[in-house]
C-alpha positions, 0 to 999 in steps of 0.5 A, a space after each residue: 286636507 286634499 284627499 283626491 288627486 283631481 286629474 286621476 280621479 276624473 280620468 279613472 272615474 270616466 273609465 269606470 263609468 264607461 264600463 258601467 254604462 256598457 254593462 247596463 246597455 247589455 242587461 238581459 230582459 226577463 219574461 213574466 213566464 219565468 216568474 212564479 206569480 204566487 211568489 212574486 210582488 210588484 212594488 211601485 215606489 213614489 209614483 205620486 204627484 209630488 215627484 211627477 207633476 207638482 212640488 219642489 221635487 217634480 221631474 219629467 223623468 219620473 213622468 216618463 216612467 208612467 206608461 211602462 209601469 202602467 203596462 207592468 201593473 196591468 200585466 200583474 193583474 192578469 197574472 194575479 201578481 200582488 201589487 204594493 205602492 209606496 207613497 211619500 206622505 210626510 208630517 210637517 215635522 219630518 226631519 227629512 226636510 233638513 236634507 230635502 225641500 219640503 214635499 209630499 205633506 200628508 193629506 195633500 195632492 202631492 202625496 197621491 198616486 198619479 191618476 194613470 196608476 190610480 186608474 189601473 188600481 189593484 195595489 195595496 197603498 202604503 203611506 211612508 214617512 221616510 225614504 225607506 219603505 221597508 221600515 214602515 210598520 204596514 210593510 212589515 205586517 204585509 211581509 209577515 203575512 206573505 212569507 211565500 213571496 220571495 220575488 219582488 219587481 221594484 219600480 219607481 223613483 228615485 233610483 238613488 234614494 227610495 228605490 235603492 234603499 228599499 231594494 237593498 234593505 229587502 235583499 239583505 233582510 232575506 239574506 239575514 233570514 237565510 232565504 233565497 230571493 230575487 229582487 228585480 229592478 227593470 231599469 226602464 221603470 226607475 229614474 231620478 231627478 235633476 236638482 242643483 248638483 244632484 245630476 240625474 244621469 250620474 246618480 241614476 247610473 251609480 245607484 244602479 251599479 250600487 244595487 247590482 253589487 248588493 245582489 239586486 238583479 238588474 234587467 233591461 225590462 220585463 216582457 
């Protein structure tokens, strides 16, 4: 059964995409001085070898994020802002491999944070066996211990999978609890990969748009 008028879909989608890109190009920046350091946490998602330098899902787009995330990480250390790092770390039986190529097996170099961010250090490492770090028991424990933190700077990969899922779930959790929050995604610190029909440019832009419609605060950068 045909559910789309192909020509109309392509024409309308092109118009909408142009408007979304215009919106993203005009995003404001945020200054660290505008944030309360005691209520803020930096989250680094999957900046690990298996998405950056080796394995089926490695991407030069992910590698290109390292300098900016390193800068943010160092700035957070100076301001005594808490830092978390999620690392994809799967068991061999992970059902996720029905959807994605086998990657980031626990105990392999693929599941380790890239050397540049290791050298900066200072983060709490949370291994993760699913695409959504919010559900990890260690993160839930951390969240309960840090009730004063209501501002999260979310960085890393992949925009349309792990970053998006974590950011939206975290935002909706705060909403459910009737708590104000700022979930901030600097768009110069997130990206995704190219693989087959998974077009990085399209999925990246649409994930950013989807986050913005779900209450996530997109910014061009944090200074």
